[in-house]
Each structure stands twice: as structure tokens, then as C-alpha cells.
N, C-alpha and C positions, 0 to 999 in steps of 0.2 A: 646318681644312680650307681649301685654297686655292680661291678663286673662279676659274672658267675665264675669266670676262669681264674682271674688273678686277685679278686676281692678288693681291687682299688676303687676309689670313688671318682673315676674319670669316665665312666660310661655315659653316653648320651644318645638321644634319638637322632638317627641319621636321615630317615625318610619315611613317609607314609605311603600306603598303597595309592597309586595314582588315580584309580577310578572311584573307589568307594571308601577309602580309608579303613578297610577291613583288617589290615595288619600294619605293623610298624617294624622297621629295622633299627636295631641299636648297635653301637660300636663302642669299644673300649679304646680310649686314647693312650693307654699304657701298653697293653699286650696285643691290640688290634683284633681281638676276638669280636665277631659279630654274630647276632642272632635275631630271629624274628619274634614278634610278640605272640605268634601262634605256636612256638616251640613248646614241647613238653616241659613240665616243671623241672625235670632232671637236667635240662639244658639251661633254662632261664633263671632258676632259683639258686643263688650262690650256696645256700645251705644244703641243697640236694645235688649239686654238681659233683660228679665223680672225683674223689680226691686224687686219684692217680693221674688225672689230667689237669690238675690245678698248676698254676705257675706262680712262682715267687717273683714279685715285681723287681726285687733287687738282683735277681739272677738273669733277667731278660737281656741285659747288655753283654752277658758272658756266653749267651747261646751261640752256637756255631752258625755261620752264615750258610744259606742254602747254596750248594755248589752250582756253578753255571752248567747249562745244558751243552754238551759237546756238539760239534758240527755233525750233520747227518753224513753217514757213510755213502760214498758214491757207489751206485750199482754198476757192475761190469757190463 
């Protein structure tokens, strides 16, 4: 399955709806993008996914890490 965000062929089904299988969740093993089968085509279809949010799989290792959350300030 092709990932809508990075266009890699590493996306797979993660889980089905537990009660009635009315939806599925998919995840990409390259960029870790996840989406439901009930999403709009603009999210789930790689050809319609907004190009400004696309990721180049070769650039993922070069992305900056998310900074840690600093400790909470103590109230006086």
C-alpha cells in the first residue's frame, strides 16, 4: 500500500474497528503517518494529498528531533 504522505510502499493496515469493522487504521512504516479508511480522499489518496505536506523519505533521517518538554514551573 502506498503512503499518502511519503509515497513509499511501506504502509499497511494496523487495526480494524473492534465492534463492527466499520473502519480500518493504516500506518506507514517509513514516515509513521497514520490514517483511517474513513478519511477524505485528500488525506488517504496519495495523488490528492496536499503536496506542501508531502515528505521525501530520504530526508526523514535529517529532520530535527522534537525538543523535550521542559520541567513545569513551580508556582510561588
